[in-house]
C-alpha positions as CSV (number, residue, x, y, z in Angstrom):
1,X,80.6,39.7,-53.8
2,X,82.7,36.5,-53.9
3,X,81.3,33.2,-55.1
4,X,81.5,30.4,-52.5
5,X,83.2,27.1,-53.3
6,X,79.8,25.4,-53.1
7,X,78.3,27.8,-55.7
8,X,81.3,27.4,-58.0
9,X,81.1,23.6,-57.8
10,X,77.4,23.4,-58.4
11,X,77.7,25.9,-61.3
12,X,80.5,23.9,-62.9
13,X,78.8,20.5,-62.6
14,X,75.4,21.8,-63.6
15,X,76.8,22.2,-67.1
16,X,77.9,18.5,-67.3
17,X,74.9,16.5,-68.7
18,X,73.4,13.4,-67.0
19,X,75.9,13.4,-64.1
20,X,75.4,12.8,-60.4
21,X,77.7,15.4,-58.8
22,X,75.8,14.9,-55.6
23,X,74.8,11.5,-54.4
24,X,72.4,10.6,-51.6
25,X,71.9,14.4,-51.1
26,X,75.6,14.7,-50.3
27,X,78.6,16.2,-52.2
28,X,80.2,13.6,-54.4
29,X,82.2,15.1,-57.2
30,X,84.8,17.5,-55.9
31,X,85.8,20.7,-57.7
32,X,89.4,20.0,-56.9
33,X,92.2,18.1,-58.7
34,X,95.0,15.8,-57.6
35,X,98.1,16.2,-59.7
36,X,100.3,13.2,-60.6
37,X,103.4,13.0,-62.6
38,X,103.5,11.3,-66.0
39,X,105.9,8.7,-64.4
40,X,103.3,7.8,-61.7
41,X,100.5,7.5,-64.3
42,X,102.7,5.2,-66.4
43,X,103.6,3.2,-63.3
44,X,99.9,2.7,-62.5
45,X,99.2,1.6,-66.1
46,X,102.1,-0.9,-65.9
47,X,100.9,-2.3,-62.6
48,X,97.4,-2.7,-64.1
49,X,98.7,-4.5,-67.1
50,X,100.9,-6.9,-65.1
51,X,98.3,-7.6,-62.4
52,X,95.6,-8.3,-65.0
53,X,97.9,-10.8,-66.8
54,X,98.2,-12.7,-63.5
55,X,94.4,-12.8,-63.0
56,X,93.9,-13.7,-66.6
57,X,96.2,-16.7,-66.3
58,X,94.6,-17.7,-63.0
59,X,91.1,-17.8,-64.6
60,X,92.1,-21.0,-66.5
61,X,93.2,-22.6,-63.3
62,X,90.0,-21.7,-61.5
63,X,87.9,-23.4,-64.2
64,X,89.8,-26.6,-63.4
65,X,89.2,-26.6,-59.7
66,X,86.6,-28.9,-58.2
67,X,83.4,-27.5,-56.8
68,X,84.4,-27.9,-53.1
69,X,87.5,-25.8,-53.7
70,X,85.5,-23.1,-55.5
71,X,83.0,-23.0,-52.6
72,X,86.0,-22.5,-50.2
73,X,87.0,-19.5,-52.3
74,X,83.6,-18.0,-51.6
75,X,81.6,-18.5,-54.8
76,X,77.8,-19.1,-54.3
77,X,77.0,-22.8,-55.0
78,X,74.3,-21.8,-57.6
79,X,77.0,-19.9,-59.6
80,X,79.5,-22.7,-60.1
81,X,78.4,-24.0,-63.6
82,X,77.9,-20.4,-64.7
83,X,81.4,-19.1,-63.7
84,X,83.2,-22.0,-65.4
85,X,81.5,-21.1,-68.7
86,X,83.8,-19.2,-71.1
87,X,81.4,-17.5,-73.5
88,X,83.8,-15.1,-75.3
89,X,87.6,-14.6,-75.6
90,X,87.5,-11.6,-73.2
91,X,87.7,-12.8,-69.6
92,X,86.7,-9.3,-68.4
93,X,85.6,-6.5,-70.7
94,X,85.5,-3.7,-68.2
95,X,87.3,-4.2,-64.8
96,X,88.7,-1.8,-62.2
97,X,91.7,-2.3,-59.9
98,X,91.8,-0.5,-56.5
99,X,95.4,0.4,-55.6
100,X,97.2,2.0,-52.7
101,X,99.7,4.3,-54.5
102,X,102.1,5.7,-51.9
103,X,105.7,6.9,-52.2
104,X,106.3,5.1,-55.5
105,X,104.9,1.8,-54.2
106,X,101.7,0.3,-55.6
107,X,99.7,-2.4,-53.8
108,X,96.5,-4.0,-55.1
109,X,93.5,-4.0,-52.6
110,X,91.0,-5.7,-54.9
111,X,89.8,-6.3,-58.4
112,X,86.3,-5.2,-59.3
113,X,86.1,-7.4,-62.4
114,X,82.3,-8.0,-62.6
115,X,80.4,-4.7,-62.2
116,X,82.8,-1.8,-61.7
117,X,81.4,1.7,-61.3
118,X,83.4,5.0,-61.6
119,X,83.3,4.8,-65.4
120,X,81.6,8.1,-66.5
121,X,83.6,10.0,-63.9
122,X,87.0,8.9,-65.2
123,X,86.2,8.6,-68.9
124,X,84.1,11.7,-69.4
125,X,84.0,14.1,-66.4
126,X,87.7,14.0,-65.6
127,X,88.5,15.7,-68.9
128,X,86.2,18.6,-68.2
129,X,87.7,19.1,-64.7
130,X,91.2,19.1,-66.3
131,X,90.1,21.8,-68.7
132,X,88.8,23.9,-65.8
133,X,92.1,23.6,-64.0
134,X,94.0,24.0,-67.3
135,X,96.2,20.9,-67.0
136,X,96.6,17.7,-69.1
137,X,94.2,14.8,-68.6
138,X,95.8,11.4,-67.8
139,X,92.7,9.8,-69.4
140,X,92.9,11.7,-72.7
141,X,91.6,9.7,-75.7
142,X,90.7,6.7,-73.5
143,X,87.0,7.2,-74.2
144,X,87.6,6.1,-77.8
145,X,89.5,3.0,-76.6
146,X,86.6,2.1,-74.3
147,X,84.1,2.6,-77.2
148,X,86.2,0.3,-79.4
149,X,86.5,-2.5,-76.9
150,X,82.7,-2.2,-76.0
151,X,81.9,-2.7,-79.7
152,X,84.3,-5.7,-79.9
153,X,82.9,-7.3,-76.7
154,X,79.3,-6.9,-78.0
155,X,80.2,-8.4,-81.4
156,X,82.0,-11.3,-79.7
157,X,78.9,-12.0,-77.6
158,X,76.6,-11.8,-80.6
159,X,78.9,-14.2,-82.6
160,X,79.0,-16.7,-79.6
161,X,75.2,-17.4,-80.1
162,X,75.7,-18.4,-83.8
163,X,72.5,-16.6,-84.8
164,X,71.6,-15.0,-88.1
165,X,70.1,-11.5,-88.8
166,X,70.7,-8.4,-86.7
167,X,71.5,-8.5,-83.0
168,X,69.0,-7.3,-80.4
169,X,71.2,-5.6,-77.8
170,X,69.7,-4.4,-74.5
171,X,71.4,-2.4,-71.8
172,X,69.9,-2.8,-68.3
173,X,70.2,-1.6,-64.7
174,X,68.0,-0.6,-61.8
175,X,66.2,2.4,-63.3
176,X,65.5,4.0,-59.9
177,X,69.2,4.2,-59.0
178,X,70.6,7.4,-60.5
179,X,74.3,6.4,-60.6
180,X,73.6,2.9,-62.1
181,X,71.1,4.2,-64.6
182,X,73.2,7.1,-65.9
183,X,76.4,5.0,-66.0
184,X,74.6,2.4,-68.1
185,X,73.1,5.0,-70.4
186,X,76.6,6.5,-70.9
187,X,78.0,3.1,-71.8
188,X,75.1,2.4,-74.1
189,X,75.7,5.7,-75.9
190,X,79.4,5.2,-76.1
191,X,79.1,1.7,-77.6
192,X,77.6,3.3,-80.7
193,X,75.6,0.2,-81.7
194,X,71.8,0.0,-82.3
195,X,70.4,-0.9,-78.9
196,X,67.6,-0.4,-76.4
197,X,67.6,0.4,-72.6
198,X,65.2,-1.7,-70.6
199,X,65.1,-1.6,-66.8
200,X,65.8,-4.9,-64.9
201,X,62.2,-5.2,-63.7
202,X,60.8,-4.9,-67.2
203,X,62.7,-7.9,-68.6
204,X,60.7,-11.1,-69.2
205,X,62.1,-14.6,-69.0
206,X,60.6,-17.3,-71.3
207,X,61.7,-20.9,-72.0
208,X,63.5,-19.9,-75.2
209,X,65.1,-16.6,-74.1
210,X,64.9,-13.2,-72.5
211,X,62.4,-10.7,-73.9
212,X,61.8,-6.9,-73.9
213,X,58.3,-5.6,-72.7
214,X,57.5,-5.4,-76.5
215,X,58.0,-9.1,-77.0
216,X,61.4,-8.9,-78.8
217,X,63.9,-11.6,-78.0
218,X,67.2,-10.2,-76.6
219,X,70.5,-11.6,-78.0
220,X,73.0,-9.6,-75.9
221,X,72.2,-8.2,-72.4
222,X,74.7,-5.6,-71.0
223,X,74.4,-5.3,-67.2
224,X,77.1,-2.9,-66.1
225,X,76.0,-2.6,-62.5
226,X,74.1,-5.7,-61.6
227,X,76.3,-8.2,-59.7
228,X,76.1,-12.0,-60.2
229,X,76.1,-12.6,-56.4
230,X,72.8,-10.7,-56.2
231,X,71.5,-12.4,-59.4
232,X,71.8,-15.9,-57.9
233,X,69.4,-14.9,-55.1
234,X,66.9,-13.0,-57.3
235,X,63.3,-14.1,-57.0
236,X,60.1,-13.0,-58.7
237,X,58.2,-11.1,-55.9
238,X,54.9,-12.6,-57.0
239,X,55.7,-16.2,-58.1
240,X,58.9,-16.6,-56.0
241,X,60.5,-18.2,-59.0
242,X,64.3,-18.1,-59.0
243,X,64.5,-15.7,-62.0
244,X,68.2,-15.0,-61.5
245,X,69.1,-18.7,-61.9
246,X,66.8,-19.0,-64.9
247,X,68.6,-16.0,-66.5
248,X,72.0,-17.7,-65.9
249,X,70.6,-21.0,-67.4
250,X,69.7,-19.0,-70.5
251,X,73.3,-18.0,-70.8
252,X,74.6,-21.6,-70.3
253,X,72.1,-22.8,-73.0
254,X,73.3,-20.1,-75.4
255,X,69.9,-18.6,-75.6
256,X,71.4,-15.3,-74.3
257,X,74.8,-13.6,-74.1
258,X,75.6,-11.4,-71.2
259,X,78.3,-8.7,-70.6
260,X,80.5,-8.5,-68.5
261,X,80.8,-12.2,-69.4
262,X,80.5,-15.0,-66.7
263,X,84.3,-15.2,-66.4
264,X,84.4,-11.6,-65.0
265,X,82.5,-12.9,-62.0
266,X,85.0,-15.8,-61.7
267,X,87.7,-13.2,-61.0
268,X,85.6,-11.1,-58.6
269,X,86.0,-13.2,-55.5
270,X,88.8,-11.8,-53.2
271,X,89.4,-15.5,-52.5
272,X,91.3,-15.4,-55.9
273,X,93.8,-13.1,-54.4
274,X,94.3,-15.6,-51.5
275,X,94.8,-18.3,-54.1
276,X,97.3,-16.3,-56.1
277,X,99.3,-15.3,-52.9
278,X,99.3,-18.9,-51.7
279,X,100.7,-20.2,-55.0
280,X,103.3,-17.4,-54.9
281,X,104.3,-18.1,-51.3
282,X,104.9,-21.8,-52.1
283,X,107.0,-20.8,-55.2
284,X,104.5,-22.6,-57.5
285,X,105.8,-23.3,-61.1
286,X,102.3,-22.2,-62.3
287,X,103.7,-18.7,-62.4
288,X,106.8,-17.7,-64.2
289,X,109.7,-15.9,-62.4
290,X,108.5,-12.6,-63.8
291,X,104.9,-13.2,-62.6
292,X,106.2,-14.1,-59.1
293,X,108.1,-10.8,-59.1
294,X,104.9,-9.0,-60.1
295,X,102.9,-10.8,-57.3
296,X,105.6,-9.8,-54.8
297,X,105.6,-6.3,-56.0
298,X,101.9,-5.5,-56.4
299,X,99.9,-8.0,-54.3
300,X,99.3,-7.9,-50.5
301,X,99.6,-11.1,-48.4
302,X,96.0,-12.5,-48.5
303,X,94.6,-15.6,-46.8
304,X,91.4,-17.4,-46.0
305,X,92.4,-17.4,-42.3
306,X,93.7,-14.7,-40.0
307,X,96.3,-16.9,-38.4
308,X,99.4,-15.8,-40.4
309,X,98.8,-12.2,-39.2
310,X,98.0,-13.3,-35.6
311,X,101.3,-15.3,-35.5
312,X,103.4,-12.5,-37.1
313,X,101.9,-9.7,-35.1
314,X,100.7,-7.8,-38.2
315,X,97.7,-5.5,-38.5
316,X,95.3,-6.9,-41.1
317,X,92.0,-6.3,-42.9
318,X,89.0,-8.6,-42.8
319,X,86.8,-8.2,-45.9
320,X,84.0,-10.2,-47.6
321,X,85.0,-12.3,-50.6
322,X,82.2,-10.5,-52.4
323,X,81.5,-7.1,-51.2
324,X,81.4,-3.5,-52.3
325,X,82.0,0.1,-51.1
326,X,83.9,-0.9,-47.9
327,X,80.7,-2.6,-46.6
328,X,81.4,-5.2,-43.9
329,X,85.2,-4.4,-43.8
330,X,87.2,-4.3,-40.6
331,X,90.8,-3.4,-39.7
332,X,92.1,-5.5,-36.9
333,X,95.3,-5.7,-34.7
334,X,97.0,-9.1,-34.6
335,X,95.3,-9.7,-31.3
336,X,91.9,-9.5,-33.0
337,X,91.1,-6.1,-31.5
338,X,89.0,-4.1,-34.1
339,X,90.7,-0.8,-34.9
340,X,88.2,0.4,-37.4
341,X,85.1,-1.0,-39.1
342,X,82.5,0.0,-41.6
343,X,79.1,0.6,-40.1
344,X,77.3,-1.5,-42.7
345,X,77.2,-5.3,-42.5
346,X,75.4,-6.3,-45.7
347,X,77.9,-9.0,-46.5
348,X,78.1,-10.6,-43.0
349,X,77.2,-14.0,-44.4
350,X,79.8,-13.9,-47.1
351,X,83.1,-15.8,-46.7
352,X,85.7,-13.4,-45.2
353,X,89.3,-13.1,-46.5
354,X,92.2,-11.6,-44.6
355,X,94.7,-9.2,-46.1
356,X,97.7,-7.4,-44.8
357,X,96.8,-3.8,-43.8
358,X,98.2,-1.2,-46.2
359,X,97.3,2.3,-45.1
360,X,96.0,4.7,-47.8
361,X,97.9,8.0,-48.3
362,X,96.3,11.1,-46.8
363,X,95.9,14.4,-48.5
364,X,93.9,17.7,-48.1
365,X,90.9,18.1,-50.3
366,X,88.6,21.1,-51.0
367,X,84.9,20.4,-50.3
368,X,81.8,22.5,-49.9
369,X,82.5,22.5,-46.1
370,X,86.1,23.7,-46.6
371,X,89.4,21.9,-46.6
372,X,89.6,18.5,-45.0
373,X,91.9,15.5,-44.8
374,X,91.0,12.4,-46.8
375,X,92.5,9.0,-47.6
376,X,93.1,8.5,-51.3
377,X,92.5,5.2,-53.2
378,X,93.4,5.0,-56.9
379,X,91.0,3.3,-59.2
380,X,92.6,2.0,-62.4
381,X,90.5,0.5,-65.2
382,X,91.5,-2.5,-67.3
383,X,89.6,-2.8,-70.6
384,X,90.0,-6.3,-72.1
385,X,93.5,-6.4,-70.7
386,X,94.5,-2.9,-71.8
387,X,95.2,-0.3,-69.1
388,X,92.5,2.4,-69.0
389,X,91.4,5.5,-67.2
390,X,92.6,6.3,-63.6
391,X,91.0,8.3,-60.8
392,X,90.8,8.8,-57.1
393,X,88.2,8.0,-54.4
394,X,88.8,10.3,-51.4
395,X,87.3,9.5,-48.1
396,X,87.7,7.5,-44.9
397,X,90.5,5.0,-44.1
398,X,88.0,2.3,-45.3
399,X,86.8,3.6,-48.7
400,X,83.0,3.5,-48.6
401,X,80.0,4.7,-50.6
402,X,80.3,8.1,-49.0
403,X,83.7,8.7,-50.6
404,X,84.2,11.6,-53.0
405,X,85.3,11.5,-56.6
406,X,88.6,13.4,-56.8
407,X,89.6,14.2,-60.4
408,X,93.2,13.7,-61.5
409,X,95.5,15.9,-63.6
410,X,99.0,15.6,-64.9
411,X,101.7,17.9,-63.6
412,X,104.5,18.5,-66.0
413,X,108.2,18.4,-65.3
414,X,108.0,18.0,-61.6
415,X,108.0,15.0,-59.3
416,X,105.9,14.5,-56.2
417,X,102.1,14.8,-55.9
418,X,100.2,18.0,-55.3
419,X,96.8,19.6,-55.4
420,X,95.6,22.6,-57.2
421,X,92.6,24.0,-55.3
422,X,89.5,25.4,-57.0
423,X,89.9,28.8,-55.3
424,X,93.0,29.4,-57.3
425,X,90.9,29.6,-60.4
426,X,88.0,31.5,-62.0
């Protein structure tokens, strides 16, 4: 009796501890692998390094902008003093770029600098899938690099408070969200420092700091999956106090250090890409000639107004300045006719940005339901400026929260991209 693909996949992932191979009762992690050449992997790392250097430089410029300009770039008014605060040397400890990688070209869609997910998948699970398919892992030994930079970021945060004694480090997330909880627990374990996990709803704010349920004052709070744009609106359900703003004030008063740092949120707005593109288009001396070349090569024309696309007759994408998982994203013709839109509208009130449409490459993937076509988006991590793990989200033309995790392997001595399908093995 032959084993079905569904049975093979469930059997394989069942042996990987604390991993969500199904999400929302749907297939998430594929038992399939997308092969890339070493040259392509190196090119993705090079793009990540160069693009991050441009964002890193732009962060200093953003801190000098007046409040009205920052509001025009989509930042919530309540966050302005917080985002200008540079607490540690690292602008962004863990960030993830989303790239379109097609026929040797690489274009940046967005930078998830504040609360990127996809970490355990690429740093831990991808290695095991590569072993299953007997091919080299493009993310080999990167887990150690991530652990090292995590330790360094936690130490920088602790030092920034100027306190004596031992640091009280707490990792937090929504405990009832499996992906967030297990991602945070994975990072906590990887950091290798004495720490505690406390769910967000169990944290207590007092005048002199943030406390655990046991009454211990927290020095460093690591919040991998809790975005600042949600934090600014957070209220205590009973007292209606603005607990999110109180938490941010603790950071400004150096009563608490938080990771990713405030500056990571500064880079999260897609309005930053419009600012970078605008400076590039006018030939601004703010960027060097090499940086202008990098912007031309890797960035897509991005504006705060659809007019440039309407005038030039180009198809474009409207997306919220702060948004996730394809939510509230539309693809439009130059006439304004909607070609495709995500069914969710969570970020309808958020400032929209407009970006040249760059179609994702399509490939055939193996799922529990059989073979199907999917659009592929490459996620590429940047860890304190160092290129990190890469992986693929496979799904619709607008990558949403129903996309699959498609592992990546290295194909030796051959150019072009191919798949090895699970039914070739075992």
